[in-house]
C-alpha positions as CSV (number, residue, x, y, z in Angstrom):
1,X,13.2,-13.0,-8.0
2,X,9.3,-13.2,-8.5
3,X,8.3,-11.8,-5.5
4,X,9.6,-8.7,-3.2
5,X,9.1,-8.7,0.9
6,X,8.1,-5.2,1.5
7,X,6.6,-4.2,4.8
8,X,5.0,-7.6,5.2
9,X,3.8,-8.3,1.9
10,X,4.1,-10.1,-1.3
11,X,4.1,-8.4,-4.5
12,X,3.0,-10.6,-7.5
13,X,2.2,-10.8,-11.0
14,X,-1.5,-11.4,-11.6
15,X,-2.2,-15.1,-11.6
16,X,-3.0,-15.3,-15.3
17,X,-4.0,-13.6,-18.7
18,X,-6.6,-11.5,-20.3
19,X,-9.2,-10.0,-18.5
20,X,-10.9,-10.6,-14.6
21,X,-13.3,-8.6,-12.4
22,X,-11.4,-8.3,-8.4
23,X,-14.4,-9.2,-6.2
24,X,-13.8,-9.0,-2.2
25,X,-10.6,-7.2,-2.3
26,X,-8.9,-5.4,0.1
27,X,-8.7,-2.5,-0.6
28,X,-12.3,-1.9,0.1
29,X,-12.5,-4.1,3.6
30,X,-9.9,-5.9,6.0
31,X,-11.0,-8.8,6.4
32,X,-11.8,-9.0,2.7
33,X,-13.9,-12.3,2.8
34,X,-15.4,-10.8,6.3
35,X,-13.5,-13.5,8.7
36,X,-10.3,-14.2,10.0
37,X,-10.9,-17.7,9.8
38,X,-8.6,-20.2,7.1
39,X,-6.3,-17.1,6.5
40,X,-8.3,-15.1,4.4
41,X,-8.0,-11.9,6.1
42,X,-6.5,-10.3,2.9
43,X,-7.8,-13.0,0.4
44,X,-8.7,-11.8,-3.3
45,X,-11.3,-13.0,-5.8
46,X,-11.0,-13.0,-9.4
47,X,-13.8,-13.4,-11.8
48,X,-12.8,-14.0,-15.6
49,X,-14.6,-11.3,-18.5
50,X,-14.7,-11.0,-21.9
51,X,-13.6,-7.4,-24.2
52,X,-17.1,-6.4,-22.5
53,X,-16.5,-7.3,-19.1
54,X,-19.2,-9.8,-18.9
55,X,-18.6,-12.9,-17.0
56,X,-20.9,-14.6,-19.8
57,X,-22.5,-14.1,-22.5
58,X,-25.4,-16.0,-22.2
59,X,-28.5,-14.6,-20.0
60,X,-31.9,-16.5,-20.3
61,X,-34.4,-17.8,-17.6
62,X,-32.1,-19.6,-15.7
63,X,-30.0,-16.9,-14.8
64,X,-33.1,-15.7,-13.5
65,X,-34.7,-18.8,-11.8
66,X,-32.1,-21.8,-11.6
67,X,-28.6,-22.7,-11.7
68,X,-26.3,-22.5,-14.5
69,X,-23.7,-24.9,-16.3
70,X,-20.1,-23.8,-15.6
71,X,-19.1,-23.7,-18.9
72,X,-21.4,-20.4,-19.6
73,X,-18.6,-18.2,-17.8
74,X,-15.8,-16.8,-19.2
75,X,-13.6,-17.9,-16.7
76,X,-14.0,-21.4,-16.6
77,X,-11.2,-23.8,-17.7
78,X,-9.0,-20.4,-17.8
79,X,-5.1,-21.2,-17.5
80,X,-3.9,-20.3,-13.9
81,X,-0.3,-19.6,-13.5
82,X,2.2,-19.2,-10.7
83,X,2.7,-15.8,-9.0
84,X,5.6,-17.2,-7.9
85,X,9.2,-18.9,-7.9
86,X,8.9,-22.1,-5.0
87,X,7.7,-25.5,-4.2
88,X,4.6,-27.1,-4.6
89,X,3.7,-27.7,-1.1
90,X,0.1,-29.3,-1.2
91,X,-2.6,-29.7,-3.3
92,X,-6.2,-31.0,-3.7
93,X,-7.9,-32.4,-6.7
94,X,-11.1,-34.4,-7.4
95,X,-13.9,-32.0,-6.3
96,X,-16.7,-31.3,-8.7
97,X,-17.0,-28.1,-10.4
98,X,-20.9,-27.5,-9.8
99,X,-23.3,-25.6,-10.8
100,X,-23.2,-22.0,-10.6
101,X,-25.8,-19.2,-9.7
102,X,-26.9,-15.8,-10.1
103,X,-30.3,-15.4,-9.5
104,X,-31.0,-14.3,-5.8
105,X,-33.3,-17.6,-5.5
106,X,-30.6,-20.0,-6.0
107,X,-28.4,-17.1,-3.7
108,X,-30.2,-17.6,-0.9
109,X,-31.0,-21.1,-1.2
110,X,-26.6,-21.8,-1.0
111,X,-26.2,-19.7,1.8
112,X,-28.3,-21.6,3.7
113,X,-25.3,-24.3,3.5
114,X,-22.4,-21.7,4.3
115,X,-21.9,-23.5,7.8
116,X,-21.8,-27.0,7.1
117,X,-19.2,-26.7,4.8
118,X,-17.2,-24.9,7.3
119,X,-18.2,-27.4,9.3
120,X,-16.3,-30.1,6.6
121,X,-12.7,-28.5,6.2
122,X,-10.5,-26.8,4.1
123,X,-11.4,-29.2,0.5
124,X,-15.2,-28.4,0.7
125,X,-14.2,-24.9,1.2
126,X,-11.5,-24.0,-0.7
127,X,-12.2,-27.4,-3.3
128,X,-9.2,-28.0,-5.5
129,X,-6.6,-25.8,-4.9
130,X,-2.8,-25.9,-5.0
131,X,-0.3,-23.9,-2.4
132,X,3.2,-23.2,-3.3
133,X,5.9,-22.1,-1.0
134,X,7.5,-18.7,-2.4
135,X,11.4,-19.3,-2.7
136,X,11.9,-15.5,-1.4
137,X,10.0,-15.5,1.4
138,X,9.3,-19.0,2.9
139,X,5.1,-17.4,3.0
140,X,2.1,-19.8,1.0
141,X,0.0,-18.8,-1.8
142,X,-2.7,-20.4,-2.6
143,X,-4.7,-20.9,-5.7
144,X,-8.5,-21.7,-4.6
145,X,-11.3,-23.5,-6.4
146,X,-9.8,-24.8,-9.6
147,X,-11.2,-27.2,-12.1
148,X,-11.6,-30.9,-11.3
149,X,-9.0,-33.1,-12.9
150,X,-6.4,-29.8,-14.5
151,X,-4.0,-29.9,-12.0
152,X,-0.6,-29.9,-13.8
153,X,1.5,-30.4,-10.6
154,X,2.4,-32.2,-7.7
155,X,3.7,-32.0,-4.4
156,X,7.5,-31.3,-4.5
157,X,7.6,-29.9,-7.7
158,X,9.3,-26.3,-8.2
159,X,7.5,-23.8,-10.1
160,X,8.0,-20.4,-11.6
161,X,6.5,-17.3,-12.1
162,X,3.9,-17.8,-14.8
163,X,3.8,-22.1,-15.0
164,X,0.3,-23.3,-15.6
165,X,-0.9,-25.3,-13.0
166,X,-4.5,-25.6,-13.2
167,X,-7.8,-23.6,-14.5
168,X,-10.1,-21.7,-13.1
169,X,-12.8,-24.0,-11.9
170,X,-16.2,-23.6,-9.9
171,X,-14.9,-26.2,-7.2
172,X,-15.5,-25.7,-3.3
173,X,-17.6,-23.1,-1.8
174,X,-17.8,-21.0,-5.3
175,X,-20.7,-19.7,-6.8
176,X,-20.0,-19.2,-10.7
177,X,-16.4,-20.0,-11.9
178,X,-13.7,-17.8,-10.5
179,X,-9.9,-18.4,-9.0
180,X,-9.7,-17.2,-5.2
181,X,-5.9,-16.4,-4.0
182,X,-4.6,-15.7,-0.6
183,X,-1.0,-15.3,1.2
184,X,-0.2,-16.9,5.1
185,X,2.5,-17.5,6.6
186,X,2.1,-21.4,6.5
187,X,0.5,-23.9,4.9
188,X,-1.6,-25.1,8.0
189,X,-4.4,-22.9,7.4
190,X,-6.0,-23.7,10.9
191,X,-3.5,-21.2,13.0
192,X,-1.5,-19.6,9.5
193,X,-1.4,-16.3,9.9
194,X,-2.6,-13.9,6.8
195,X,-0.3,-12.1,4.7
196,X,-1.7,-8.5,2.7
197,X,-1.1,-9.3,-1.1
198,X,-0.1,-6.0,-3.8
199,X,0.1,-7.0,-7.5
200,X,2.4,-5.4,-10.3
201,X,2.4,-4.8,-13.6
202,X,-1.2,-4.7,-14.6
203,X,-3.6,-2.5,-16.2
204,X,-6.9,-1.6,-14.7
205,X,-10.1,-0.7,-15.5
206,X,-11.3,1.3,-12.5
207,X,-15.1,0.6,-11.3
208,X,-15.9,4.2,-12.3
209,X,-13.4,5.8,-14.1
210,X,-12.2,7.2,-17.9
211,X,-10.9,4.7,-18.7
212,X,-7.7,1.7,-18.3
213,X,-4.5,3.0,-16.4
214,X,-1.1,0.9,-16.1
215,X,-0.4,0.5,-12.5
216,X,3.2,-0.9,-11.9
217,X,2.3,-2.1,-8.2
218,X,-0.7,-1.9,-6.1
219,X,-4.0,-3.8,-5.2
220,X,-6.8,-3.4,-7.6
221,X,-10.3,-1.8,-6.5
222,X,-13.4,-4.2,-5.6
223,X,-15.0,-4.8,-8.8
224,X,-12.8,-2.8,-11.4
225,X,-11.3,-5.1,-14.2
226,X,-7.5,-5.8,-14.9
227,X,-5.9,-7.8,-17.4
228,X,-1.6,-8.3,-16.9
229,X,0.7,-5.7,-18.8
230,X,1.2,-7.6,-22.0
231,X,-1.5,-9.8,-22.1
């Protein structure tokens, strides 16, 4: 089995290789993204980092005052893998990878458009995405903010855990390239119930700690760095 059904939660392998920083972890708060809308209650974000745990090796005047091209960021273009054995039930592609924002000036301007993006619906918020129905539980794993034109699967495709489905991008409601993952009891996020998620077989560098810890199953902490064991 690629996933376990235990106390109404889903334990998954991490859907990537390499190191990623955890953002908006349900270990910090629930709802993790500040809302229960769109199945977001237990969603989690991963931002790709390098061996020095940087999201980008480049910092210049644009970092402080302007937007930046997504290609500057470690996560952009990294493979995204299916975390379950299952079938693809929905995909969306064609949303652009927009400029990234790290400066407070550009982040504030971007925040003003949040309500407008919510009104425009799933595509504007999620950007390019893939939904996979887990064969073991029937629950839906959704992978969000994928790179434009990088999807490798179509509706109806059977996938196994570790199968490449797309690349990490900066589409939808995203301020820098990252991967958003959530699990729900159905594909219609307007009526879906969010399902708690845990991860298995990963190494974690806590935000504050002496060094990496190997974890067989658990929920990584906010702003910790994780990688799959064997990565």
